[in-house]
C-alpha positions, 0 to 999 in steps of 0.5 A, a space after each residue: 572165483 578167488 575165495 573158492 580157490 585153495 592153492 599149493 604151491 611147491 618150490 625149490 627155494 624159500 625163505 630166509 633165502 633171497 632171490 627173484 623166486 622167493 621174492 615173487 612167491 612172497 608177493 603172491 601169497 601176500 596177494 592171496 591173503 589180501 584176497 581170502 585165498 588159502 595156500 599151502 606151500 612146500 619148500 626145502 627147509 629150514 624156514 618159517 612155518 607160515 607165511 602171510 598166515 599160509 602154511 609152509 611144509 619143510 622138505 628135507 634135503 641136503 645142500 647142493 655141493 656146488 651151490 650150498 645156498 640151494 637145498 635139494 629136496 624130495 617130498 615124501 609120503 608125509 607131504 603127500 598126505 598133507 597135500 591130500 588133506 588140504 585138497 588144493 583146487 590147484 597145484 603150482 610148481 615154481 621152477 620144478 627141479 626136484 621138489 617141484 617134480 615131485 610136487 607134479 607127480 603128486 598133483 597128476 596122481 591126485 587129478 589136479 589142475 597143474 601149473 608150472 612156472 619158468 623162473 630160472 634159466 638152467 641152461 643158461 646157468 650151465 653154459 655160464 659155468 662152462 658146461 655147455 655140453 649139458 645145455 641140450 640135454 637140459 632142454 630135453 629134460 625141462 620140455 619133458 617135465 613142462 609138458 606134464 602141466 596143464 600150463 606153462 607161464 614165463 616171467 617175460 615175452 623173450 622167455 615165452 617165445 624161447 620156451 614156445 620154440 623149444 616145444 613147451 606146448 602152452 606157455 603164457 606171460 606172467 608178467 612182473 610187477 613192482 610195489 611203487 609204494 615201497 620202492 618210491 623217490 620219496 625214500 631217498 635219504 641224505 644219511 642213506 646217501 652217506 652210508 652208500 658213498 662211503 661218506 662222499 655224498 657228492 660223488 655220482 652215485 652208482 647202485 648194484 643191488 642183488 645176490 652176489 654170485 658170478 653170474 651177476 657179473 658185478 665185476 664188469 662195473 670196474 671198467 666203469 669206475 676207472 674210466 668215469 671220474 667221480 663215481 662211487 659204487 655201492 653193491 648191496 647184497 650178499 652171497 658166495 662171490 662177495 670175497 672175490 668181488 671184495 678182491 677185484 674191487 680192493 683200492 676202489 671207490 666202492 662200499 659193500 653193505 651186505 643185504 638190505 631189506 624193508 625200508 633200508 632197501 628202499 631208501 638204498 635204491 631212491 638214494 642213488 643216482 642210477 642203477 647198473 644191471 651188468 647180469 648174464 642171460 641166465 636172468 628171466 626178468 631182472 626184477 631189481 631193475 623194475 624196483 630201481 626205476 619204481 625208485 626213480 633212478 636210471 637203469 643201465 642193464 644188459 640186454 637180458 630177461 625182461 628188461 627190454 619190456 621195461 627199459 625205453 633206451 634214452 628215456 628211462 635207461 640204457 641197454 647194452 649186449 651182454 659183456 659189452 663193458 665198453 657200451 656200459 662205461 659210455 652210457 654210464 659216462 653220459 648220465 654221469 656228465 649230465 645231472 639234468 638228463 639223469 634226473 629226467 630219465 629218473 621221472 621217466 622211470 618212475 612214471 613208466 613203473 606206476 602202470 606196473 602194479 603187483 595187485 594188477 599182476 596177481 589178479 591177472 595170474 588168478 584168472 589164469 588159474 581160473 581158466 586153467 581149472 576149468 579147461 582140466 574139469 572139461 578134460 576130465 569130463 571127456 575123459 569119463 
C-alpha cells in the first residue's frame, strides 16, 4: 500500500528550527523516501525548498511576539492549489495551530482522509508560564479541532489516556523510536569528552541536551553540582534561555557548547557518564532521553511524557517527580559514586533501546494511515 500513498504534511515548525516535532517530521520524511512514498510539506518559512527529495512549501507568516522562534503562518489560496494539484491520498497535520488548522480545512474541503498528531502540550505550556486560566479554553479548542480529524495520534500512552479522558475521540499511539546506529556507545570519543568537560575528563560528566527554554528547567541541575562533588555539567543546545542559564551557572563547573548535530551530537551523548532531564510536564515524550539511553548512558529524568515507557527505575536510569530536585540530587549522587553501577545501567539502557527502531515505528504509522484511508472511503461510500 505504501507505494500508492501520497502524503501531505502540515506542520507549525520545520528546519532550520531544531525541536522534537522537526526531528520526528524529518525521520518520517526519510522513511517515506526509503519506501518509495511521495510527500509534500507545508510549513512556515524560511526553510529548505526540499527535504529527502520531498517538496517543502513555504507558508508566509510573522514571528510570535512572546516566542520569536515560532512563526505564526496561515496557508492561503496558493497552498490550497498546490495541495489540490498534488492530490494526496492522506493529509497529516502535526500539532495543528494555524498552519495545521488551515491544512485541516483544505483536507476537509477536498474530502481527503485526515490524521492529526498531538505533539506539543500547549495546555501545560500556559500553566508553566503562569497563564493557567487559559488551560480550559485551550482544552476546549483543541478538542474541537482534533475531533475534526478522522484519527488522532499521540506520542506516549500517558498522553493517549489524557486526550481520551478529555473527549478527543479516537486516539492512537504513535510510538517514538530511536536510531540505534546514530546513537551508540561506539561514538564515545576522548576528544569530545575533553571538550564537554572543560578540560576535566576525569570528573563525572553530566549531560543535558536540548533547546534552552525555561520549560526545560535546566537550572534545576544547579543543586546537583553544589551537592555532588567531582561533577561537571555539559549543556548542549541553544535557545532564548541561554543567557539566563549562563548567569545561573556562572562560576560552576559547566560547559555550554551550543547546538551540536550529526556525528558531533552522537559523540557528545556517548562520551558522557549520565544524562539529566529535569523537564516540566510540557513534554509529550522526551526523545533526547531515548537517544541518551541508546548511547549507553543511564538517564535521570523527571516523570514526564513518555519517559516511564523507556526508563525502568534502577535498571537503566531513575525518575523523580517534576521539581523534586532533592530526589534528583540523591539519584545522581548514587550513580556518581558507583561507576560500576553506572556502566551496568548503561549496558541495560542500550539493550532496551535496540528494540525501538524508527523503521518499525514508521511502518506502524504507515499501517495506521492505511486503516484511516480505508475507513474514510467506507464512510464516503455510505454517504454517497
